[in-house]
Every structure is written in structure tokens, then in C-alpha cells.
C-alpha positions in Angstrom: -3.6 -8.0 29.6 0.2 -8.2 28.7 0.8 -11.8 27.9 -0.9 -14.7 26.4 -0.1 -18.3 27.3 0.0 -20.4 25.4 0.6 -18.8 21.9 -1.7 -19.7 19.3 -0.3 -22.7 17.4 -0.5 -24.5 14.2 -3.8 -24.0 12.2 -5.2 -21.9 14.9 -2.3 -19.5 14.5 -2.3 -19.2 10.7 -6.2 -19.0 10.7 -6.0 -15.9 12.8 -3.1 -14.5 11.0 -5.1 -14.8 7.7 -8.0 -12.8 9.4 -5.5 -10.1 10.2 -4.2 -10.2 6.7 -7.7 -9.7 5.5 -7.8 -6.3 7.3 -4.9 -5.1 5.3 -6.4 -6.4 2.1 -9.5 -4.5 3.0 -7.7 -1.3 3.7 -5.5 -1.8 0.6 -8.4 -2.5 -1.7 -10.4 0.4 -0.4 -7.4 2.7 -1.1 -6.8 1.6 -4.8 -10.0 0.2 -5.9 -11.3 3.6 -7.4 -8.2 3.9 -9.5 -9.6 1.7 -12.3 -13.1 3.4 -11.8 -12.1 7.0 -12.1 -13.9 7.8 -15.4 -17.1 5.9 -14.2 -17.2 7.8 -10.9 -16.4 11.1 -12.4 -19.3 10.8 -14.9 -21.6 9.8 -12.1 -20.7 12.6 -9.9 -20.6 15.1 -12.8 -16.8 16.0 -12.2 -13.4 15.1 -13.7 -11.3 12.0 -13.0 -8.6 14.1 -11.7 -10.8 15.5 -9.0 -12.0 12.1 -7.9 -8.3 11.0 -7.8 -7.7 13.5 -5.1 -9.9 11.5 -2.8 -7.2 8.7 -2.9 -4.9 11.5 -1.5 -7.4 12.3 1.3 -7.6 8.7 2.3 -3.8 7.9 2.2 -2.8 11.0 4.1 -5.2 10.6 6.8 -4.0 7.1 7.3 -0.3 8.3 7.2 -0.9 10.9 9.8 -3.5 9.1 11.8 -1.9 5.5 12.2 1.1 6.6 14.2 -1.0 9.0 16.3 -3.5 6.4 17.2 -0.9 3.9 18.0 0.9 6.4 20.2 -2.1 7.9 22.1 -4.3 4.8 22.4 -1.6 2.3 23.7 -4.0 0.6 26.3 -7.0 0.0 23.9 -7.2 -3.7 23.2 -5.9 -4.4 19.7 -9.0 -6.4 18.8 -11.1 -3.4 19.4 -9.0 -1.2 17.3 -9.0 -3.8 14.5 -12.8 -4.5 14.5 -13.7 -0.8 15.3 -11.4 0.3 12.4 -13.0 -2.1 10.0 -16.5 -1.0 10.9 -15.5 2.7 10.5 -13.9 1.9 7.1 -17.0 0.2 6.0 -19.3 3.0 7.2 -17.3 5.6 5.4 -17.1 3.4 2.1 -20.9 3.1 2.3 -21.3 6.9 2.4 -19.0 7.2 -0.6 -21.0 4.5 -2.4 -24.4 6.2 -1.8 -23.0 9.7 -2.8 -24.3 11.8 -5.6 -21.6 14.6 -5.5 -18.0 14.9 -5.1 -18.2 16.4 -1.6 -20.1 13.6 -0.1 -17.8 11.1 -1.8 -14.8 12.7 -0.3 -16.4 12.8 3.1 -16.9 9.1 2.9 -13.3 8.5 1.9 -12.3 10.7 4.8 -14.3 8.8 7.3 -13.1 5.4 6.0 -9.5 6.6 6.3 -9.8 6.8 10.1 -10.9 3.2 10.1 -7.7 2.3 8.2 -5.5 4.3 10.4 -6.8 2.5 13.5 -6.7 -0.9 12.0 -3.3 -1.1 10.2 -0.8 -0.8 12.9 -3.0 -2.9 15.3 -3.2 -5.6 12.8 0.5 -5.8 12.2 1.3 -5.6 15.9 -1.3 -8.3 16.7 0.4 -10.7 14.1 3.7 -10.3 16.0 2.0 -10.6 19.4 0.1 -13.8 18.9 2.9 -15.8 17.1 5.6 -17.5 19.0 9.2 -16.1 18.3 10.2 -18.8 15.8 7.1 -18.1 13.7 6.8 -14.3 14.3 8.6 -13.3 10.9 6.2 -15.5 8.9 3.2 -14.2 10.6 4.1 -10.6 9.8 4.9 -11.5 6.2 1.6 -13.3 5.8 -0.3 -10.1 7.2 1.8 -7.9 5.0 0.8 -10.0 1.9 -2.8 -8.9 2.5 -1.9 -5.4 1.4 0.2 -6.7 -1.7 -2.8 -8.6 -2.8 -5.2 -5.6 -2.9 -3.8 -4.2 -6.3 -3.2 -7.8 -7.4 -6.8 -9.0 -7.0 -9.0 -6.4 -5.3 -8.6 -3.7 -7.7 -8.8 -5.7 -11.0 -11.9 -7.4 -9.8 -13.4 -4.1 -8.6 -12.5 -2.6 -12.0 -14.1 -5.4 -14.0 -17.3 -5.5 -11.9 -17.6 -1.7 -11.7 -17.2 -1.4 -15.5 -19.9 -3.9 -16.0 -22.6 -3.2 -13.4 -21.7 0.2 -11.9 -18.9 1.6 -9.8 -20.9 1.5 -6.6 -21.1 -2.3 -6.5 -17.3 -2.7 -5.8 -17.6 -0.4 -2.9 -20.7 -2.3 -1.5 -18.4 -5.4 -1.7 -15.9 -3.4 0.5 -18.6 -2.7 3.0 -19.8 -6.3 3.1 -16.2 -7.5 3.6 -15.6 -5.1 6.3 -18.6 -6.2 8.3 -17.7 -9.9 7.8 -14.1 -9.4 8.7 -15.0 -7.4 11.9 -17.2 -10.1 13.1 -14.7 -12.9 12.4 -12.0 -11.0 14.1 -14.1 -10.2 17.1 -15.0 -13.9 17.5 -11.6 -15.5 16.8 -8.9 -12.9 17.4 -9.6 -11.5 20.9 -6.7 -12.7 23.1 -4.0 -10.4 21.8 -1.4 -9.2 24.4 -0.7 -5.4 24.5 3.0 -4.2 24.0 4.6 -1.5 26.2 3.6 2.1 25.5 5.9 3.9 23.0 6.6 7.6 23.5 6.8 10.0 20.6 10.5 10.5 21.3 11.1 6.8 20.8 9.2 6.8 17.6 11.2 9.8 16.4 14.6 8.4 17.3 15.0 6.4 14.0 14.8 9.5 11.9 18.0 10.8 13.4 19.8 8.3 11.3 20.6 10.0 7.9 20.9 6.6 6.0 17.4 5.6 7.4 16.0 9.0 6.0 17.5 8.3 2.5 16.0 4.9 2.3 12.7 6.3 3.5 12.9 8.9 0.8 13.6 6.1 -1.7 10.3 4.5 -0.5 8.4 7.6 -0.7 9.4 8.2 -4.4 8.9 4.6 -5.4 5.4 4.4 -3.9 4.5 7.7 -5.5 5.8 6.4 -8.7 3.8 3.2 -8.6 0.5 5.0 -7.6 0.9 7.7 -10.0 1.0 5.2 -12.9 -1.6 2.9 -11.2 -4.1 5.5 -10.4 -4.0 7.1 -13.9 -3.6 3.9 -15.7 -7.1 4.3 -17.3 -5.9 7.6 -18.9 -2.6 6.5 -20.6 -3.7 3.1 -21.6 -6.7 4.3 -23.4 -5.1 3.9 -26.9 -4.4 0.2 -26.1 -7.7 -0.6 -24.4 -9.9 1.6 -26.4 -11.3 3.0 -23.2 -12.8 -0.4 -22.2 -12.8 -1.0 -18.5 -12.7 -4.8 -19.0 -9.3 -4.6 -20.8 -8.1 -2.2 -18.2 -9.1 -4.9 -15.6 -6.9 -7.5 -17.6 -3.9 -5.1 -17.5 -4.3 -4.6 -13.7 -4.7 -8.4 -13.2 -1.6 -9.1 -15.2 0.2 -6.5 -13.1 -1.2 -8.3 -10.0 0.1 -11.7 -11.0 3.4 -10.2 -11.7 3.4 -8.6 -8.3 2.8 -11.9 -6.6 5.8 -13.4 -8.5 7.9 -10.5 -7.6 7.0 -10.6 -4.0 7.7 -14.3 -3.7 11.1 -14.0 -5.5 12.4 -10.8 -3.7 12.6 -12.5 -0.2 14.7 -15.3 -1.5 16.9 -12.9 -3.6 17.4 -10.6 -0.8 18.5 -13.4 1.5 20.9 -14.9 -1.1 22.3 -11.9 -2.8 21.6 -9.1 -0.3 19.5 -6.0 -0.3 21.7 -3.9 -2.5 21.8 -5.8 -5.8 18.1 -6.9 -5.4 16.7 -3.3 -4.9 19.0 -1.7 -7.4 18.0 -4.3 -10.0 14.3 -4.1 -9.2 14.2 -0.3 -9.4 16.1 -0.1 -12.6 13.7 -2.6 -14.2 10.8 -0.7 -12.8 12.0 2.5 -14.5 12.7 0.8 -17.7 9.2 -0.9 -17.8 7.6 2.6 -17.4 9.6 4.0 -20.1 8.6 1.1 -22.4 5.0 1.9 -21.6 5.5 5.5 -23.0 7.1 4.1 -26.1 4.6 1.4 -26.7 1.3 2.6 -25.2 -0.9 2.0 -28.2 -0.2 -1.8 -28.4 -2.3 -3.9 -26.1 -0.1 -6.9 -26.1 3.1 -5.0 -25.4 1.5 -3.0 -22.7 0.2 -6.1 -21.0 3.9 -7.6 -21.1 5.1 -4.4 -19.7 2.5 -4.4 -17.0 3.6 -7.9 -15.9 7.4 -6.8 -15.7 6.3 -3.5 -13.9 4.4 -5.7 -11.4 7.3 -8.0 -10.7 9.8 -5.1 -10.3 7.5 -3.0 -8.1 6.9 -5.7 -5.6 10.4 -7.1 -5.8 11.8 -3.7 -4.7 9.8 -3.6 -1.4 11.4 -6.4 0.7 15.0 -5.3 0.1 14.0 -1.7 1.0 12.4 -2.9 4.3 15.5 -5.1 4.8 17.9 -2.2 4.4 15.8 -0.3 6.9 16.1 -3.0 9.5 19.7 -3.5 8.7 20.3 0.3 9.5 18.6 0.4 12.7 18.3 -3.2 14.1 17.6 -2.1 17.7 14.5 -0.2 16.7 13.3 -2.5 13.8 9.7 -2.1 14.8 9.9 1.6 15.0 11.6 2.1 11.8 9.1 -0.2 9.8 6.3 1.9 11.3 7.9 4.9 9.6 8.0 2.8 6.5 4.2 2.4 6.7 3.6 6.1 7.3 5.9 7.0 4.4 4.3 4.5 2.1 0.9 6.2 2.7 2.3 9.7 2.1 3.6 8.3 -1.2 0.1 7.2 -2.1 -1.2 10.6 -1.1 1.0 12.6 -3.2 0.7 10.6 -6.3 -2.6 12.1 -7.6 -1.4 15.8 -7.5 1.7 14.7 -9.2 -0.5 12.9 -11.8 -2.7 16.0 -12.2 0.5 18.0 -12.9 1.6 15.6 -15.5 -1.7 15.6 -17.2 -1.9 19.4 -17.2 1.8 19.7 -18.6 1.8 17.1 -21.3 -1.3 14.8 -21.2 -1.8 11.2 -20.4 1.3 9.7 -22.4 3.6 11.5 -20.0 2.2 9.7 -16.9 4.7 6.6 -17.3 7.6 9.0 -17.8 6.8 10.9 -14.7 6.7 7.6 -12.9 10.1 6.6 -14.4 11.7 9.8 -13.2 10.4 9.2 -9.6 11.7 5.7 -9.8 15.2 7.0 -10.7 15.0 9.3 -7.6 14.1 6.2 -5.6 17.1 4.4 -6.9 19.5 7.3 -6.2 18.2 7.7 -2.7 18.6 4.0 -2.0 22.2 4.1 -3.4 22.9 7.2 -1.3 22.3 5.0 1.9 25.5 3.1 1.0 27.6 6.3 0.4 30.8 6.5 2.5 29.6 3.3 4.2 33.1 2.6 5.7 33.0 6.0 7.5 31.0 6.7 10.6 28.1 9.1 9.7 26.9 11.2 12.5 23.1 11.0 13.1 21.0 14.1 12.2 19.9 16.4 15.0 
């Protein structure tokens, strides 16, 4: 099946797009929900929070590598099968992790669930574009992408609060239940999805020959690593402000999430009105300053909460202009270049735990925000480099 007539319209369209967005929310929540539960999981598995954090790397790197490979080598598998199958595999792996009693089995569960995310993510995004008519395609993709944005905004704070109160396994069981429900709903309501033309590996690699695209992708990588470094180890460096209480940490993560929603909504408007350059540079600069502020005021809960809100606004406000810049640089292969954005984003998630472990080993929890600030400055420099010598013709990389 290569086409669908008529396109889904009105409520039918947005109802199905919301189901697809639920898939990204599911994968995003599964990726970050254990961040606020690291001490509880570590105590239960008789290991260290740093060791548990490496399972976030396992999940993210498997998704980063697996997503483009699955999309490239299984182009004729119906997208609804990839979406629903991916959700069920993600749920199965999460169930293994929730029932584990040692780190090895927990890591195995995360490894299994990552394959589900790798199958589901590109299929869900492509499905949103395929089922929408051209005049609604951008909004459909944006709604689906919002599902991932809401994971740290809603999924992780709720998981942290519930896990701190009744046990870290319960949020993971919630992810399992959500995976089953969403798989069933998508199987019923989101089946008639057209397949796109097969894409060769050479076509996917073509965008990477553009030096400016690479510099923006480096900026994405370092920004995502900075955010996840601070987010994953937030329980460690905020302990002086929260007294080690999971409920207060959940409040901080919720404040961050609310700020993230505000930043996401504002960034699109600002990018359209001002351009991607001033929007991204301002957001990245504020991101770095907020993290420096956390280092200076880490023992004051109110100040930390305010900084978390500013951090959330800046972090999500930086994403749309970075994506806009990528599309601007390679408009003819916009879908391809954005697929690399997704891959790089998950690599950034994956490298954050090792960087955090190094920061803890070198100088302890208070240095976590400073390491994040340094990575953010690198992101800013990389983004600005994409505008260097913009009046000259830059030869593609070979």
C-alpha cells in the first residue's frame, strides 16, 4: 500500500496523531523515568546510582543505532506493525527491568526495551507525515514530537513522585500498562498508513557531507548531553536543597517540565519572527547561565526551583531553532537531516551518564551543573560556527 485516499481529516486525523504522540511519550518516559529514581533502584539492586545510570546509555545508544537501521532495512514492513510491535517489545523489556533483582537483569530489560523504541520512533514520526494532508503535515509532526517533550515534563516527575512513595517498580509497571494500551489503540485506529519509498544508506548519508549540517548536529549532541547530564544526576547535586527527599525532587522536575512546555510553545513563534540564529543563541546562553546559577545556589530550594524553571524554558526553546537551522541548510533532504537529528539526540542521551560519572569522580555532585554549562557553551559555539563565512561557498565534506 503506497497511498491512502482520502487522508484522515479533522478529529479523526488529530485523534490518530495523538495516539502516535503517545508512542513518543512512552519511549521518552521510559528513557528518563529512572533518572529521578536512581538512588532507590540502586539500593534495591545493591549497586551504585552511577552504575544504574549507565542503563540509560544502553537504552539511548541502542535506539540511536537501531532506529536508522530498522528504517533502512525494513522499509516494506507496514508502519503500524512497527509501531505496535515496538510498543509491545518496549513494554516487555520494561517488565523484565521492573521484575529484576540485580543490575545485569535490569540492564537486559533496558536493552530489550530499546529495540522497541528503535522500531517505533521513526515509524511514528513518518506515519504522522503520511496520514496528514500537506497543509496539516507540519502540525501533525509537531504534535507527535510534543509527545517526547512531555516525557521529562510529565512522565518523569510523576514517576519520581510515585516511585519515591510506593517503590521504583510501580512507575515501570505503569510504562508496561501504557505500552499495551497504546499498542492496542494504534492497532485498531492507526492501520491505514501509506509506505514511503525505500531510502538507501547512501541517501541517508548524503546530508552529512554538508559541513554546516555537521556543526549544527554537534551542537545538538552537546546540548542534549548537557541537559541529560544534569537531569539524570539531578538527585545527586540537588540533595542539599531537597534533603534527599524524592517528593521535593519531583517538584523540581515538574517545575522544569512546566518551564519546558512554555519554552517549546514560545520557541516556534520566536523562530518564525526573529529567525533561528537569535532564538538559538539566546536560549543556549540562558541555558548555560541557569546551570551556573545551580552550582552557585545549590543549597537553596526556592532558588533551585526558579533556576529549574528557567533551565526548562531555555532547554526546550533551543530545540526548534536548531531543527529549523538544519532544514534551512539542507531543504532538499529535510526528512533525512531530521532523522540524523533524532539519532544524534539519542547519542547525546547515551554519553551523558559516562560524563556525569566522570564529573562525580573528579569533583563530586556540585560540579554536575558546571559540566553541563561547559557542554552548553560548546553547543553554542558549534551552532555559531554553522554561520561562519556564510557569504562564501563552503565545499561539502568528502
